[in-house]
Backbone as CSV, one residue per row, in Angstrom:
resi,resn,N_x,N_y,N_z,CA_x,CA_y,CA_z,C_x,C_y,C_z
1,UNK,-10.893,39.072,-18.370,-10.385,40.067,-19.339,-8.632,39.571,-19.459
2,UNK,-8.139,39.738,-20.448,-6.717,39.463,-20.744,-5.927,40.738,-20.555
3,UNK,-4.784,40.599,-20.283,-3.996,41.826,-19.917,-3.652,42.733,-21.210
4,UNK,-3.518,43.809,-21.260,-3.187,44.805,-22.233,-1.844,44.513,-22.700
5,UNK,-1.456,44.225,-23.985,-0.261,44.209,-24.738,0.204,45.175,-25.618
6,UNK,1.291,45.440,-25.579,1.829,46.305,-26.500,3.172,45.779,-27.429
7,UNK,3.519,46.432,-28.510,4.396,45.954,-29.556,5.758,46.377,-29.124
8,UNK,6.661,45.413,-28.933,8.269,45.819,-28.915,8.862,45.264,-29.908
9,UNK,9.428,46.043,-30.622,10.404,45.874,-31.948,11.887,45.738,-31.259
10,UNK,12.400,44.774,-31.706,13.972,44.508,-31.222,14.792,44.750,-32.818
11,UNK,15.777,45.714,-32.561,16.900,45.882,-33.701,17.941,45.295,-33.210
12,UNK,19.082,44.674,-34.021,18.620,44.995,-35.604,18.013,43.774,-36.204
13,UNK,17.359,43.044,-35.460,16.838,41.847,-35.975,15.264,42.209,-36.627
14,UNK,14.842,43.237,-36.250,13.408,44.031,-36.622,12.599,42.841,-36.166
15,UNK,12.651,42.215,-35.194,11.419,41.375,-34.789,10.797,41.974,-33.645
16,UNK,9.175,41.945,-33.856,8.486,42.470,-33.007,7.497,41.522,-32.109
17,UNK,7.430,41.666,-30.858,6.562,40.605,-30.064,5.738,41.541,-29.294
18,UNK,4.634,40.949,-28.695,3.727,41.278,-27.840,4.272,41.467,-26.531
19,UNK,4.138,42.246,-25.581,4.600,42.191,-24.398,3.709,42.771,-23.509
20,UNK,3.249,41.936,-22.258,2.042,42.444,-21.434,2.448,43.606,-20.612
21,UNK,1.492,44.773,-20.469,1.507,45.902,-19.847,2.268,45.800,-18.542
22,UNK,3.281,46.522,-18.460,3.688,46.291,-17.056,4.975,45.392,-16.755
23,UNK,5.107,44.645,-17.753,6.263,43.522,-17.735,7.608,44.349,-18.585
24,UNK,8.620,43.880,-18.238,9.882,44.408,-18.559,10.285,44.022,-19.974
25,UNK,11.151,44.878,-20.786,11.840,44.500,-22.082,12.442,43.416,-22.092
26,UNK,13.086,43.045,-21.081,13.691,41.671,-20.932,12.769,40.637,-20.801
27,UNK,11.807,40.608,-19.901,10.799,39.665,-19.855,10.394,39.383,-21.306
28,UNK,9.688,40.452,-21.958,9.363,40.125,-23.294,10.380,39.352,-24.341
29,UNK,11.553,39.957,-24.181,12.485,39.277,-25.053,12.703,37.926,-24.589
30,UNK,12.802,37.433,-23.473,12.731,36.019,-23.011,11.742,35.188,-23.468
31,UNK,10.390,35.645,-23.363,9.234,34.911,-23.495,9.081,34.732,-24.963
32,UNK,9.749,35.603,-26.056,9.617,35.182,-27.048,10.988,35.004,-27.857
33,UNK,11.982,34.433,-27.209,13.033,33.805,-27.528,13.955,34.650,-28.612
34,UNK,13.787,36.036,-27.899,14.875,36.975,-28.437,16.103,37.026,-27.597
35,UNK,17.440,37.099,-28.364,18.309,36.897,-27.548,18.800,38.124,-27.108
36,UNK,18.557,38.290,-25.560,19.041,39.613,-24.646,19.695,39.096,-23.457
37,UNK,20.918,39.567,-23.428,21.797,39.227,-22.271,21.347,39.390,-20.934
38,UNK,21.594,38.891,-19.994,21.012,39.135,-18.568,21.817,38.512,-17.371
39,UNK,23.134,38.584,-17.433,24.013,37.809,-16.690,23.536,37.968,-15.058
40,UNK,23.021,39.010,-14.749,22.360,39.144,-13.155,21.057,38.501,-12.882
41,UNK,20.490,38.129,-13.995,19.188,37.616,-13.973,17.958,38.449,-13.815
42,UNK,18.259,39.628,-14.371,17.397,40.650,-14.503,16.930,41.598,-13.282
43,UNK,17.991,41.744,-12.300,17.959,42.382,-10.880,18.527,43.669,-11.124
44,UNK,19.049,44.379,-11.903,19.476,45.492,-12.282,21.000,45.550,-11.457
45,UNK,21.525,44.525,-11.692,23.018,44.046,-11.200,24.014,44.076,-12.130
46,UNK,23.937,44.476,-13.288,24.866,44.528,-14.565,24.382,45.278,-15.673
47,UNK,25.108,45.314,-16.673,24.591,46.292,-17.879,24.325,45.198,-19.073
48,UNK,24.491,43.969,-18.829,24.390,43.008,-19.999,22.849,43.341,-20.964
49,UNK,21.830,43.528,-20.311,20.717,43.892,-20.843,20.472,44.909,-21.415
50,UNK,21.352,45.977,-21.522,21.468,47.359,-21.927,20.802,47.239,-23.424
51,UNK,19.913,48.213,-23.680,19.278,48.478,-24.992,19.274,50.043,-25.264
52,UNK,19.110,50.400,-26.222,19.015,51.710,-26.856,17.371,51.670,-27.215
53,UNK,16.728,52.683,-26.750,15.376,52.898,-27.004,15.259,53.696,-28.031
54,UNK,14.836,53.580,-29.178,14.865,54.085,-30.391,13.398,55.041,-30.670
55,UNK,12.262,54.309,-30.139,11.094,54.969,-30.160,10.278,54.751,-28.866
56,UNK,9.744,55.638,-28.376,8.772,55.555,-27.030,9.335,55.885,-25.821
57,UNK,10.807,56.496,-26.236,11.407,56.753,-24.900,10.559,57.790,-23.954
58,UNK,9.959,58.561,-24.385,9.230,59.462,-23.587,8.152,59.121,-22.677
59,UNK,7.804,57.758,-23.012,6.657,56.943,-22.398,7.198,56.386,-20.973
60,UNK,8.434,56.337,-21.344,9.093,55.412,-20.055,9.162,56.190,-18.752
61,UNK,9.168,55.547,-17.537,9.327,55.890,-16.105,10.909,56.293,-16.289
62,UNK,11.446,57.469,-15.179,12.751,57.673,-15.312,13.571,56.396,-14.708
63,UNK,14.786,56.443,-15.114,15.828,55.571,-14.678,16.149,55.774,-13.129
64,UNK,16.374,54.631,-12.176,16.548,54.790,-10.979,18.161,54.920,-10.978
65,UNK,18.628,55.678,-9.605,19.971,55.660,-9.675,20.815,54.497,-9.727
66,UNK,20.377,53.526,-9.516,20.993,52.307,-9.602,21.085,52.028,-11.038
67,UNK,19.953,52.204,-11.718,19.967,51.658,-13.103,21.198,52.588,-13.709
68,UNK,21.216,53.837,-13.526,22.058,54.668,-14.003,23.704,54.166,-13.696
69,UNK,23.801,53.880,-12.490,25.058,53.722,-12.259,25.607,52.275,-12.841
70,UNK,24.462,51.398,-13.183,24.805,50.147,-13.897,25.162,50.744,-15.326
71,UNK,24.183,51.531,-16.080,24.435,52.041,-17.371,26.016,52.585,-17.641
72,UNK,26.540,53.153,-16.590,27.927,53.630,-16.689,28.766,52.635,-17.323
73,UNK,28.598,51.348,-17.176,29.278,50.392,-17.614,29.338,49.885,-18.832
74,UNK,28.156,50.511,-19.478,27.845,49.745,-20.897,28.541,50.355,-21.778
75,UNK,28.976,49.492,-22.844,29.278,50.171,-24.136,28.550,50.660,-24.861
76,UNK,28.795,51.419,-25.841,27.909,52.280,-26.757,26.669,52.715,-26.264
77,UNK,26.888,53.408,-25.133,25.911,54.281,-24.009,25.555,55.499,-25.150
78,UNK,24.166,55.661,-25.105,23.589,56.694,-25.833,22.429,57.407,-24.773
79,UNK,21.994,58.549,-25.054,21.059,59.306,-24.170,20.032,58.497,-24.072
80,UNK,19.553,57.679,-24.842,18.098,56.788,-24.587,18.491,55.387,-24.110
81,UNK,19.786,55.182,-23.765,20.251,53.931,-23.133,19.303,53.475,-21.980
82,UNK,18.733,52.588,-21.662,18.006,51.727,-20.646,18.586,50.441,-20.519
83,UNK,18.146,49.813,-19.089,18.456,48.228,-18.967,17.371,47.749,-19.193
84,UNK,17.044,46.875,-20.173,15.958,45.945,-20.455,15.041,45.397,-19.170
85,UNK,15.796,44.803,-18.265,15.132,44.618,-17.256,14.410,45.820,-16.124
86,UNK,14.740,46.708,-16.435,14.138,48.138,-15.694,13.264,48.878,-16.452
87,UNK,12.825,48.624,-17.894,12.137,49.211,-18.679,10.846,48.519,-18.427
88,UNK,9.714,48.975,-17.935,8.326,48.503,-17.866,7.772,49.145,-19.238
89,UNK,7.025,47.965,-19.689,6.252,48.713,-20.944,4.874,49.052,-20.688
90,UNK,4.655,50.249,-21.275,3.289,50.871,-21.216,2.862,51.645,-22.517
91,UNK,3.628,51.139,-23.577,3.282,51.865,-24.585,4.230,50.936,-25.934
92,UNK,3.904,51.052,-27.116,5.065,50.486,-28.190,6.154,50.956,-28.043
93,UNK,7.171,50.155,-28.181,8.524,50.677,-28.157,9.448,49.835,-29.594
94,UNK,10.469,50.625,-29.625,11.516,50.240,-30.603,12.742,50.165,-29.665
95,UNK,13.316,49.124,-29.661,14.812,49.044,-28.973,15.796,48.372,-29.484
96,UNK,16.782,48.975,-29.418,18.075,48.404,-30.210,18.922,47.643,-29.351
97,UNK,19.426,46.310,-29.601,20.125,45.805,-28.922,21.679,46.017,-29.508
98,UNK,22.447,46.620,-28.526,23.918,46.941,-28.992,24.770,45.711,-29.329
99,UNK,25.676,46.116,-30.244,26.402,45.058,-30.989,27.121,43.971,-29.807
100,UNK,27.557,44.733,-28.727,28.154,43.783,-27.560,27.827,44.545,-26.497
101,UNK,28.171,43.734,-25.405,27.954,44.353,-23.847,29.146,43.884,-23.000
102,UNK,28.988,44.372,-21.780,30.185,44.319,-20.862,29.545,43.395,-19.568
103,UNK,30.228,42.274,-19.433,29.501,41.462,-18.417,30.195,41.867,-16.988
104,UNK,29.885,42.861,-16.360,30.322,43.346,-15.104,29.409,43.238,-13.968
105,UNK,29.007,41.996,-13.443,27.897,41.659,-12.653,28.352,42.396,-11.280
106,UNK,27.324,43.161,-10.557,27.502,43.708,-9.303,26.913,42.548,-8.119
107,UNK,27.833,42.372,-7.296,27.359,41.233,-6.206,27.018,41.770,-5.201
108,UNK,26.878,43.106,-5.116,26.396,43.824,-3.851,25.050,43.436,-3.742
109,UNK,24.314,44.448,-2.871,22.797,44.213,-2.649,21.890,44.585,-3.943
110,UNK,20.941,44.063,-4.361,20.282,44.185,-5.553,18.926,44.930,-5.028
């Protein structure tokens, strides 16, 4: 039996991809060639994979304290901002990739 998949639409490109349940938004972007920065390698050590969740925010698990600390460094921060590496997909989502990010990699414990 194959894993369940959900649709994740990336704005502003309006590109929709299938992402396996439980995989991150960043995993989905990378698997389908969607440009989403990830300076720390997707370990919640920077804010370069910052996305703004436009649809489906209520389906997400709450952000960890570490993720919220990293988001403090993200430009264009919105109430529905999340890190793509930390958002596990469990429903269809629409996420916007902001026009710029800030590459402040934390080199502490991940």
